[in-house]
N, C-alpha and C positions, 0 to 999 in steps of 0.2 A: 239535387244531383247537380253537377258539374258539367259544362259539355262537353267532357274528355270522356266522360263515363258511360255512353250509351255507344261512343266509335270502340270501348272495348267489349262491350256486350254485344256488339255487331260480329267484332271479330271473333266472339267466343261461338256464334254461331254458323260461321265461317269456317273456321278452322278446327275446329276442336278444342283436343290438349293443345294443339300450337300455339293457340294466340297470346297464351302468357309468354313464350316465349319472343312472338311479333313486337307486341304492347310494348316489351322491356327492351328491346332494339331502338324502334321508333323511341319515345321518350326518352332513351340513353343520348342518341344521335340529337333529340332537341338540348339535353341539358349542354354536351359537349359545344354545339353551336353557341350557346347562352352564354357558358363559360369562356367562350373562347372572343365573344363581344365584349364582355366584363372587363376581361383583361387590356384585349384591343384597345376600347373608348374609356374604361372607364378604371385602368389598373391603375399602377402606380407613377406611371408619367404623369397619370393627372392627376396623380397625390402631389407630386414636385411641383408641377405648377403650381397647386393649387394654395402649398405651401409659399413659394418663389413671389410671388400674387401677393399673399396674404402678409408678408414679410414685407413688401414693399412697401403695402397700404398701412401698415405699422408705424417704418419710416418716415411716411410722412405727417402721419396723424400725431406720433410721438416731437416731430418738430412743430406742429400748432398748435399741441399743451405745450410743449415751454414757451410759445410766442404769448400764448393768452396770460399763463402764470404771470410772464414779464408784466403782461397788463395791470394783471390786480397788484400787481406786488407797489406798483404806483399808487395807490392808495393807499395799504397797509404796511408801508415803510420795508426796511431794507430785510430788515433781522426776520419778520414777520414773513414778508415777501420771497426771502429765500429758503425758509422752511417749507411754503409754500411749493416753492419752486420743486425741491428737492421730492417733496411728497406727491404730488402730479408728475415729478417727471419718473417717478416709477411705479407711475398706475399702470406701466405694462407691466412690468416683474410683477404687482402683485394681483392681477387681474390672471395673468397668464400662470401661479401659480396655484391658486383658487380652482380654477378650472382641469387645471393638473392633478390638483388633488382630489376634483369633485368626480375624477374619471380614475382616481385610485395608480396613476402613474404616480407612485411616488420618484421613483429616478430620474423621469424627466423633470419634478418640480428640482426635487435636490439640485441638481446638475444644472437647470436654470437659472437658479436664486444664487450661485457657486460660482457658475459664471459673468453673470451680473460684478460681482464682487471683484472680481480678478482684471472685468474689462475698466471699471471705474479706476481701481488702485495702478493699475499699468500699462493699457491702453489708450487712455483719452487724459489720463494725468500726464503720460511715459510722452505721448506726444506732442501734447500742452506744452509739456517744460521745454521740450527739442523746438519747436516751433518757436517757444518764444524767446529761447535764449540765442537761434542763428536771426531772430530778427529781431532782437537787439544785443548787440553784441558789443556794442561801447557803450553799453547801458547797465548798471548792477542789480537786478534783480532782485528785488526783497520782497517779504511777507512778512505776514504776523502770525509767530510761531508762537503761540499762547493760542490759537486756532487749530490750528495743527496737532498739536500735540494733545487739544481735550479731544478729538475724533481721533486721534489714534488709541490713548486710550480705550476709547468705546469699543475700537474694531477690537483691539488686542482682547478684551471682555467677552467682545463675541467670541474670538477665535477659544478662548479656553471652554466655553462653553460647548461647543462644538468638538473642543481635542477630547473633553470625558470622556463619553459615549463611546469614541472611539479608542480611546487606551483602554479603558475598563476590561475591551472583548479582549485583549493580548496581557491584560493584568494579569490571570493564571489560567490560562484556555483547558488543563488539563482536568483542574479541579474543577473546572466547567463552576465560580464561581457566579460569575455574571451569566443571567439568562436572559433571551428576548425581552422579556418583561421587565426586568430591569434597569436596562440598557433605556427602555421605552419610558419608566418611569422617573429615571436620571434627567432623561431628555426632558422632560415633561414640567420639572424641578426647575432647570435652566432656561429654561424656554420662560417662564411664570419671572426669575429672575432679570433675565434680560429684559422683559416686557415694562417692567421695574425703570429697571436703568435707564430703559427708554424714555421715560417719562420725566424722569431727573433730568437730563438731557433735555429735551425740552424744554421745560422749566430756567434749566441752568441759562439757555441761549435765549430767554425771551425774557426772563426777569430779574435774575440773579445778578447776570455776568453779562448782558446783554452789549454795552459799550465794546467787548470783545469783539463782538459780530458786527457791530454798523460797518458802512464803507469811510473810509478816509474822506475827509474834509475837500480836498480836491478832485474825485472819483463820484464824489453827492454837489459837486458845482459843475459835474459835465452832464446831468444828470437829463435825459430827453424825457420827453411831456408823453401822458399818454395817448394812444388813438383809439381806442376807444375804449366807452364806458366800464363799469363794474361787472354789474349786474349783465350784461351784453355778454362781458367776459366767463364770467360764470355758466351764463347758458350753453354759448357755445362749450363751453369747456365740462358739461353733464354732456351735449350730444354727441362730441368726440369721443369721452368715455365708454356709452353705451355701441357705436361703431367697432371702439378698440377690441372688446368684449367679444362683438360676434366674431372677428378676424380671430382672434387668441384662439377661439373653441378652434376652427380648422387649422390653425397652427400645430393644436394640442392634439386632434384628430389624426395628422398626416403628417407629423415630423418621424416619426416609426416608417413607415413608409415609402415615406420621401432618402430619407440616408439609404435604404435598400436599393434606391432606383438611382441615387449618385454613386453611390458604393463609398459614404461615408460612414462610421461609427454615430449611433445616436450620440455618447456624450459630444463626441466634439459636434454636433449639430445643436446640441442644448449648451453647450458652456460656450463655444463659441462667435457659433453661428447666428442663433436667437440674442444674445448681450448689440454682438455688434450692432446688426440692424434695430434692436431696442435702444437703444444707447446712441441713437446719431444725434438727436435733436442736442445734447447735453456732450457730446464729443464735437459737433462742431462748436456748438458757443465757449465751452470751456477752451479749446482753439484759440479760438477771436481774443476773447479775454485776457489770453496769457501772451498775445503777437502786441496788443494795446499796452503791453506792461502792467494789467492788472489782475496781479497774480491770487493776490488773497479772494477773489471774487472766482478766481477758477478753481482753487482753493474748497470755495463752499460747494461749487459743481459735483466734482471729482468727490471730494473726504465724504461734503454730505449727504451724497447718495449712499454712498458704499456704507459710512454707519447706520444709515436708516436700512438698508436691506436686513445688515447684519444684524443688529438688535432689535427691529421691527418685525422686518418682512419673515425672516425665518423665526424669528417664535412664535409669531402670530399664525403662519402655516400648523405646525405645532398642536398649538392652541384647539385652532378648527377642526384641524383631524382626530382631535381629542373629543371635542364635543360632538362629534360625527362619527365617532370609534372606529375613525383609521389611525391604523399605527404608522405614522407620522415623526420620527427620531431626528436626532442631529448626526446620527453617525453619519456623514460622508461617503467617506471612503478612506481607503492610506493613502493613495496617490491627491484624490481631491482636495483632501485636508491638510497635508503636505504644502500643496503645491499655494494655498488660502494662508500657509504660514512664512511660507517665502514671498508671499508678495505683499506681506503687513510690516515684515521687516523690513526688507527694501525701504518699503515706502517713509519708514521708520528712520530709516540710515538718510533717507535722500533728505527728509526734509527737517533734519534736526537744528541745524545754522542758523534757519532764516533767508536765506539767499540760495539760487536756483542760476543753473546754467544747461546748455544743452545737452554738456555730458550725460549730468544728472535724466534728460528723458530719456537719452537714445541708452541706459542701461535699464529702463523699466520697459522701452518699447521693445528692446531684445529678450527682452525676460518674457514678456505675456508672446511673444512669438517663438520661445525654445518653449513655454510650457503648450501651446497651440496645434506643435508639431507632436506634442509627447500625446494630444487626446487625438490627433489625429490620426496618427498612428496604431490607437487602441480599437481593439474589436470584438468593444459593447457600445 
C-alpha cells in the first residue's frame, strides 16, 4: 500500500461516513496546488523559453555546420563541396521533419518544410541580391543562368507534385471522386518521382554537366586554405548533428505551447520563425558572397538548398511516413501552396536574364514580408 492509504483508513474510523468527503476535499486541494505549481513554474512560459533558447542554439550550430562543410569542400572540390554544403545546411530541417513525423505532428512538418523553401527563395536570395546590388552600384552583377535554370526546373517539378494532391481535392468535391486515400496514394507516387528526379539532379551536377556548377577561374584563384583536416571536420560535424537532433526535439515538443504563450499562430512559428533561425548560417553566407560580387555562389546556396528541400526532404518525409504507416501527403493547403507557387514564379522572373540589381532583391524581400504577415494574421 502507498503511504496515503493508512491516512484514508484512519479518517474512516474517526469520521465514519463523512471521511470520503474530507479525503476528497484534502486531495482536491493538493491537486489544485500541484496544478498551480505546474502552471507557474513548468507552464507555457517555460515552453516559450525552451523554444527560444533551442532556436538560438540551432542558429549557432547551423553556422558551425556551414563552417565545417566549407572545410570539407576544400578537400572534395567545389562541385561536391557545394552539394555537401547544401545537404548539411539542411540537416536542421531534415531532423526537424523526422522528429515531427515521429510525433505525428504532420502540420508542423509541412509548415516547416514549406517555410524553409520560402525562406531560401525570398528572404535569403532577396536579401543577398538587395545588399549585393547596393554594394556594387558601379558594377554589373552577373551570374551563370544555366545553374539558375536547372535549379528552377527542379523547383517547378516539386511545385507540380505538391499542387496535384491539392488540385485533386477541388476537382469534383460533389462527386467525391478523390478520397483521402486517393490523395495519399497520389502523394506517394509523386514522391517517388521527385526522389528519382533528385538523384538525376545530383548525377547531373556531379557527372554529366559538372562544368556548369564549378567556380569561375578568378574565384578559384582566391580560394582560401583549410583550417582543420577533413576527418576532424567530419567528426565535429557528426557531433554537432547529434546536438541539433536533441535541440530539435525540444523545438518540436514545445512549439505549440510556445505559440499560445506568445500569442501567435503555429503556422507563423513554423513557416516563418523556425526557417529564419535554421537558415541563419546560409543567410549570412549568401549575403557575404553577394556583397563580394560572387552571385554564382549565392545562387548555389539559396537555390540549391530550396531545390533539395523541395524534391528530396519533402518526398523523403512522405516515404518515411509511408514505411511507418503515417498518413503524410503532399497537400500543404491552399494558401501555403499558392505562396510557394508565387515565390517560385518570382524567382524565375528575377533570374531569367543572368544579371541582378538591388530592385530585384527588394521585390523578393518585400514579397517575403507580405507572406509573413499573411501567416501572422492566420489563426492556425
